[in-house]
C-alpha positions as a printed Julia matrix, in Angstrom:
85×3 Matrix{Float64}:
 -24.13  -23.29   29.73
 -24.32  -20.32   31.78
 -21.4   -17.84   31.98
 -21.91  -14.71   34.49
 -19.21  -12.11   34.82
 -18.53   -9.11   36.56
 -16.48   -5.88   36.3
 -14.93   -5.14   40.51
 -13.27   -1.64   41.02
 -10.31   -2.22   39.19
 -11.69   -2.25   35.51
 -10.96   -6.09   35.9
 -13.3    -9.56   34.53
 -13.92  -10.72   38.34
 -15.37  -14.61   38.47
 -16.68  -16.49   35.71
 -18.53  -19.33   36.24
 -19.02  -21.98   33.63
 -21.53  -24.66   33.98
 -23.82  -27.01   32.32
 -27.4   -25.85   32.09
 -30.42  -29.04   32.63
 -30.69  -30.77   30.52
 -34.29  -32.07   29.57
 -35.45  -35.15   27.62
 -39.16  -34.94   25.87
 -40.47  -38.86   25.3
 -43.69  -39.55   23.33
 -45.28  -42.48   25.61
 -47.56  -42.8    21.97
 -44.4   -42.89   19.46
 -44.7   -45.94   17.09
 -41.14  -46.43   15.06
 -42.92  -47.44   11.36
 -39.9   -50.59   10.32
 -40.7   -51.03    6.69
 -41.09  -47.54    5.22
 -41.55  -47.19    1.48
 -39.62  -44.94   -0.27
 -42.87  -43.0    -1.73
 -43.45  -42.19    1.87
 -40.27  -40.7     2.74
 -41.34  -36.64    1.76
 -37.68  -35.75    0.42
 -37.51  -38.27   -1.83
 -39.4   -38.4    -5.42
 -40.31  -41.95   -7.17
 -41.24  -40.68  -10.17
 -40.66  -43.17  -13.38
 -38.51  -44.95  -11.73
 -37.18  -48.4   -13.62
 -35.42  -51.24  -12.3
 -31.8   -50.25  -12.41
 -32.24  -46.42  -11.75
 -30.31  -44.76   -8.89
 -31.28  -42.2    -6.05
 -29.52  -38.85   -7.27
 -30.12  -35.8    -5.45
 -31.62  -32.9    -6.37
 -30.01  -29.57   -5.54
 -33.16  -27.44   -7.99
 -36.2   -30.18   -5.95
 -34.74  -30.71   -3.01
 -35.61  -34.29   -3.39
 -33.78  -37.51   -3.88
 -35.27  -38.78   -7.62
 -34.66  -41.69   -9.28
 -32.47  -41.49  -12.5
 -31.0   -43.9   -14.6
 -27.19  -43.7   -13.84
 -26.5   -43.26  -17.69
 -27.83  -39.77  -17.12
 -25.98  -38.46  -14.79
 -22.55  -36.54  -15.79
 -20.17  -38.02  -13.32
 -16.73  -40.03  -13.55
 -16.7   -42.03  -10.59
 -13.08  -43.6   -10.58
 -12.47  -44.7    -6.7
 -15.1   -46.0    -4.21
 -13.55  -46.25   -0.81
 -15.98  -47.83    1.18
 -13.88  -49.95    4.4
 -13.94  -53.48    3.97
 -16.25  -56.25    2.85
């Protein structure tokens, strides 16, 4: 978006034009989606030590989601609101 302004002889803001800039779409013709991605392939997920019943918990120290036993998580969930099932 471009905003143009000018000061006239009366020291007041002159005409202002607001308009959208030209947008460009960049498409990579070589892009191929990968439908079945394993968690280990995602850069911010650590699957080290994963076991049955573990959940992905975000660790702000490592900036990764890590597999942990939910018994190790120090939270108390009293309500889950998630929509209609």
